A tleap script that builds the chain and sets N, CA, C and O, in Angstrom:
source leaprc.protein.ff14SB
mol = sequence {
  NMET ASN ASN LEU ALA ALA LEU TYR LYS PHE
  THR GLY ARG TYR SER GLU ALA GLU SER LEU
  PHE LYS GLN ALA LEU ALA ILE CYS GLU SER
  THR LEU GLY VAL GLY HIE PRO ASP THR ILE
  ARG ILE GLN GLN ASN TYR THR ILE PHE SER
  ARG GLU ALA TYR CARG
}
set mol.1.N position { 102.087 83.350 101.090 }
set mol.1.CA position { 101.528 82.624 99.889 }
set mol.1.C position { 102.828 82.354 98.827 }
set mol.1.O position { 102.916 81.314 98.176 }
set mol.2.N position { 103.592 83.200 98.773 }
set mol.2.CA position { 104.659 83.024 98.074 }
set mol.2.C position { 105.540 81.415 98.777 }
set mol.2.O position { 105.749 80.360 98.178 }
set mol.3.N position { 105.784 81.676 99.774 }
set mol.3.CA position { 106.490 80.640 100.655 }
set mol.3.C position { 105.663 79.066 100.497 }
set mol.3.O position { 106.287 78.038 100.231 }
set mol.4.N position { 104.101 79.105 100.723 }
set mol.4.CA position { 103.309 78.133 100.208 }
set mol.4.C position { 103.565 77.825 99.200 }
set mol.4.O position { 104.059 76.698 99.159 }
set mol.5.N position { 103.425 78.502 97.925 }
set mol.5.CA position { 103.995 77.893 96.770 }
set mol.5.C position { 105.078 77.417 96.257 }
set mol.5.O position { 105.191 76.746 95.231 }
set mol.6.N position { 105.785 77.727 96.896 }
set mol.6.CA position { 107.410 77.126 96.845 }
set mol.6.C position { 107.281 75.825 97.604 }
set mol.6.O position { 107.553 74.799 96.979 }
set mol.7.N position { 106.923 75.732 98.798 }
set mol.7.CA position { 106.930 73.914 99.292 }
set mol.7.C position { 105.768 73.518 98.609 }
set mol.7.O position { 105.469 72.365 98.917 }
set mol.8.N position { 105.008 74.021 97.812 }
set mol.8.CA position { 104.107 73.105 97.124 }
set mol.8.C position { 104.918 72.314 95.936 }
set mol.8.O position { 105.135 71.121 95.726 }
set mol.9.N position { 105.244 73.457 95.295 }
set mol.9.CA position { 106.404 73.255 94.381 }
set mol.9.C position { 107.702 72.181 94.339 }
set mol.9.O position { 108.098 71.604 93.327 }
set mol.10.N position { 108.105 72.092 95.315 }
set mol.10.CA position { 109.138 71.368 96.158 }
set mol.10.C position { 108.604 69.921 96.482 }
set mol.10.O position { 109.369 68.981 96.693 }
set mol.11.N position { 106.950 69.795 96.509 }
set mol.11.CA position { 106.491 68.500 96.900 }
set mol.11.C position { 105.943 67.913 96.131 }
set mol.11.O position { 105.482 66.785 96.309 }
set mol.12.N position { 105.859 68.850 94.672 }
set mol.12.CA position { 105.434 68.020 93.378 }
set mol.12.C position { 104.060 68.410 93.321 }
set mol.12.O position { 103.330 67.516 92.894 }
set mol.13.N position { 103.547 69.374 93.596 }
set mol.13.CA position { 101.802 69.689 93.897 }
set mol.13.C position { 101.515 71.211 92.930 }
set mol.13.O position { 100.855 72.246 93.020 }
set mol.14.N position { 102.668 70.425 91.814 }
set mol.14.CA position { 102.537 72.032 90.712 }
set mol.14.C position { 101.312 72.309 90.244 }
set mol.14.O position { 101.629 73.003 89.278 }
set mol.15.N position { 100.035 72.264 90.230 }
set mol.15.CA position { 99.248 72.972 90.205 }
set mol.15.C position { 98.448 74.091 91.325 }
set mol.15.O position { 97.805 75.107 91.060 }
set mol.16.N position { 98.726 73.547 92.483 }
set mol.16.CA position { 98.448 74.566 93.463 }
set mol.16.C position { 99.514 74.961 93.342 }
set mol.16.O position { 99.223 75.991 92.734 }
set mol.17.N position { 100.749 74.994 93.441 }
set mol.17.CA position { 102.121 75.942 93.332 }
set mol.17.C position { 101.753 77.390 92.247 }
set mol.17.O position { 101.767 78.584 92.547 }
set mol.18.N position { 101.444 76.746 90.955 }
set mol.18.CA position { 100.861 78.008 90.085 }
set mol.18.C position { 100.060 78.839 90.331 }
set mol.18.O position { 100.144 80.036 90.056 }
set mol.19.N position { 98.702 77.968 91.193 }
set mol.19.CA position { 97.921 78.945 91.684 }
set mol.19.C position { 97.838 79.759 92.353 }
set mol.19.O position { 96.972 80.629 92.256 }
set mol.20.N position { 98.966 79.698 93.478 }
set mol.20.CA position { 99.341 80.707 94.755 }
set mol.20.C position { 100.485 81.614 93.766 }
set mol.20.O position { 100.173 82.714 93.311 }
set mol.21.N position { 101.586 81.097 93.562 }
set mol.21.CA position { 102.321 82.001 92.578 }
set mol.21.C position { 101.363 83.240 92.257 }
set mol.21.O position { 101.497 84.358 92.755 }
set mol.22.N position { 100.414 82.876 91.379 }
set mol.22.CA position { 99.979 83.907 90.326 }
set mol.22.C position { 98.989 84.727 91.446 }
set mol.22.O position { 98.795 85.907 91.156 }
set mol.23.N position { 98.321 84.215 92.737 }
set mol.23.CA position { 97.599 84.836 93.130 }
set mol.23.C position { 98.950 86.060 94.305 }
set mol.23.O position { 99.074 87.242 94.625 }
set mol.24.N position { 99.422 85.152 94.452 }
set mol.24.CA position { 100.827 86.109 95.192 }
set mol.24.C position { 101.481 87.563 94.260 }
set mol.24.O position { 101.643 88.694 94.719 }
set mol.25.N position { 101.680 87.234 93.283 }
set mol.25.CA position { 101.789 88.170 92.414 }
set mol.25.C position { 101.022 89.321 92.050 }
set mol.25.O position { 101.366 90.489 91.866 }
set mol.26.N position { 100.033 88.813 91.991 }
set mol.26.CA position { 98.781 89.489 91.679 }
set mol.26.C position { 98.233 90.680 92.774 }
set mol.26.O position { 97.853 91.814 92.483 }
set mol.27.N position { 98.309 90.118 93.991 }
set mol.27.CA position { 98.215 90.783 95.290 }
set mol.27.C position { 99.646 91.835 95.234 }
set mol.27.O position { 99.385 93.012 95.480 }
set mol.28.N position { 100.684 91.612 95.023 }
set mol.28.CA position { 101.805 92.231 95.258 }
set mol.28.C position { 101.906 93.357 94.376 }
set mol.28.O position { 102.337 94.448 94.746 }
set mol.29.N position { 101.500 93.095 93.176 }
set mol.29.CA position { 101.183 93.829 91.797 }
set mol.29.C position { 100.430 94.805 91.965 }
set mol.29.O position { 100.772 95.865 91.441 }
set mol.30.N position { 99.481 94.764 92.555 }
set mol.30.CA position { 98.317 96.021 92.853 }
set mol.30.C position { 98.648 96.958 94.277 }
set mol.30.O position { 98.567 98.155 94.553 }
set mol.31.N position { 99.149 95.467 95.154 }
set mol.31.CA position { 99.103 96.754 96.728 }
set mol.31.C position { 100.627 97.404 96.672 }
set mol.31.O position { 100.876 98.545 97.061 }
set mol.32.N position { 101.521 96.566 96.170 }
set mol.32.CA position { 103.065 97.524 96.304 }
set mol.32.C position { 103.697 97.909 94.935 }
set mol.32.O position { 104.741 98.557 95.003 }
set mol.33.N position { 103.199 97.592 93.664 }
set mol.33.CA position { 103.635 98.093 92.747 }
set mol.33.C position { 104.530 97.159 91.653 }
set mol.33.O position { 105.050 96.322 92.390 }
set mol.34.N position { 104.885 96.932 90.545 }
set mol.34.CA position { 105.750 95.658 90.166 }
set mol.34.C position { 107.098 96.571 90.344 }
set mol.34.O position { 107.987 96.273 89.547 }
set mol.35.N position { 107.358 97.486 91.130 }
set mol.35.CA position { 108.893 97.906 91.225 }
set mol.35.C position { 109.358 97.340 92.423 }
set mol.35.O position { 110.545 97.153 92.693 }
set mol.36.N position { 108.160 97.007 93.309 }
set mol.36.CA position { 109.006 96.771 94.863 }
set mol.36.C position { 109.557 95.584 94.669 }
set mol.36.O position { 109.193 94.653 93.951 }
set mol.37.N position { 110.771 95.740 95.610 }
set mol.37.CA position { 111.446 94.396 95.480 }
set mol.37.C position { 110.773 93.167 95.806 }
set mol.37.O position { 111.135 92.103 95.304 }
set mol.38.N position { 109.750 93.253 96.670 }
set mol.38.CA position { 108.407 91.744 97.133 }
set mol.38.C position { 107.964 91.460 95.900 }
set mol.38.O position { 108.276 90.356 95.454 }
set mol.39.N position { 107.386 92.100 95.309 }
set mol.39.CA position { 106.927 91.530 93.980 }
set mol.39.C position { 108.070 91.418 92.485 }
set mol.39.O position { 107.853 90.826 91.428 }
set mol.40.N position { 109.145 92.123 92.847 }
set mol.40.CA position { 109.897 91.345 91.692 }
set mol.40.C position { 110.268 90.135 92.136 }
set mol.40.O position { 109.993 89.221 91.358 }
set mol.41.N position { 110.939 89.756 93.389 }
set mol.41.CA position { 110.932 88.514 93.930 }
set mol.41.C position { 110.085 87.284 93.605 }
set mol.41.O position { 110.689 86.311 93.154 }
set mol.42.N position { 108.982 87.216 93.748 }
set mol.42.CA position { 108.058 86.786 93.354 }
set mol.42.C position { 107.629 86.155 92.458 }
set mol.42.O position { 106.996 85.102 92.372 }
set mol.43.N position { 108.264 87.330 91.334 }
set mol.43.CA position { 107.682 87.655 89.894 }
set mol.43.C position { 109.165 86.556 89.207 }
set mol.43.O position { 108.847 85.833 88.263 }
set mol.44.N position { 110.355 86.493 89.588 }
set mol.44.CA position { 111.588 85.676 89.630 }
set mol.44.C position { 111.214 84.290 90.396 }
set mol.44.O position { 111.762 83.312 89.889 }
set mol.45.N position { 110.604 84.090 91.226 }
set mol.45.CA position { 110.312 82.675 91.866 }
set mol.45.C position { 109.327 82.059 90.972 }
set mol.45.O position { 109.387 80.831 90.919 }
set mol.46.N position { 108.409 82.651 90.237 }
set mol.46.CA position { 107.208 82.149 89.324 }
set mol.46.C position { 108.104 82.033 88.232 }
set mol.46.O position { 108.290 80.860 87.909 }
set mol.47.N position { 108.601 82.712 87.688 }
set mol.47.CA position { 109.644 82.556 86.023 }
set mol.47.C position { 110.495 81.398 86.717 }
set mol.47.O position { 110.223 80.413 86.029 }
set mol.48.N position { 111.233 81.062 87.548 }
set mol.48.CA position { 111.984 79.818 87.905 }
set mol.48.C position { 111.257 78.608 88.067 }
set mol.48.O position { 111.801 77.512 87.936 }
set mol.49.N position { 109.827 78.778 88.399 }
set mol.49.CA position { 108.953 77.708 88.639 }
set mol.49.C position { 108.514 77.337 87.778 }
set mol.49.O position { 108.138 76.170 87.884 }
set mol.50.N position { 108.277 78.000 86.456 }
set mol.50.CA position { 107.303 77.875 85.285 }
set mol.50.C position { 108.543 76.923 84.146 }
set mol.50.O position { 108.230 76.117 83.270 }
set mol.51.N position { 110.132 77.417 84.592 }
set mol.51.CA position { 111.097 76.808 83.816 }
set mol.51.C position { 110.802 75.604 84.154 }
set mol.51.O position { 110.293 74.852 83.323 }
set mol.52.N position { 111.067 75.191 85.440 }
set mol.52.CA position { 111.936 73.711 86.187 }
set mol.52.C position { 110.456 72.789 86.140 }
set mol.52.O position { 110.392 71.595 85.845 }
set mol.53.N position { 109.311 73.669 86.508 }
set mol.53.CA position { 107.873 72.581 86.815 }
set mol.53.C position { 107.480 71.875 85.497 }
set mol.53.O position { 107.177 70.684 85.579 }
set mol.54.N position { 107.455 72.443 84.366 }
set mol.54.CA position { 107.122 71.601 83.316 }
set mol.54.C position { 107.889 70.944 82.534 }
set mol.54.O position { 107.422 70.579 81.454 }
set mol.55.N position { 108.791 70.735 82.760 }
set mol.55.CA position { 109.960 70.579 81.696 }
set mol.55.C position { 109.873 68.969 81.058 }
set mol.55.O position { 110.681 68.598 80.206 }
savepdb mol mol.pdb
quit
């Protein structure tokens, strides 16, 4: 889901990308916990997306 969100970001499909980043983050937080490396990576990806996508 995170990878698909990144693909959508790079192809300009921002609303779809944002939705997938949020879903991936929610799933990882609930299953792996907020301190898990995968969760942290997705949070970082979403943060970068948020800064870049809507400039």
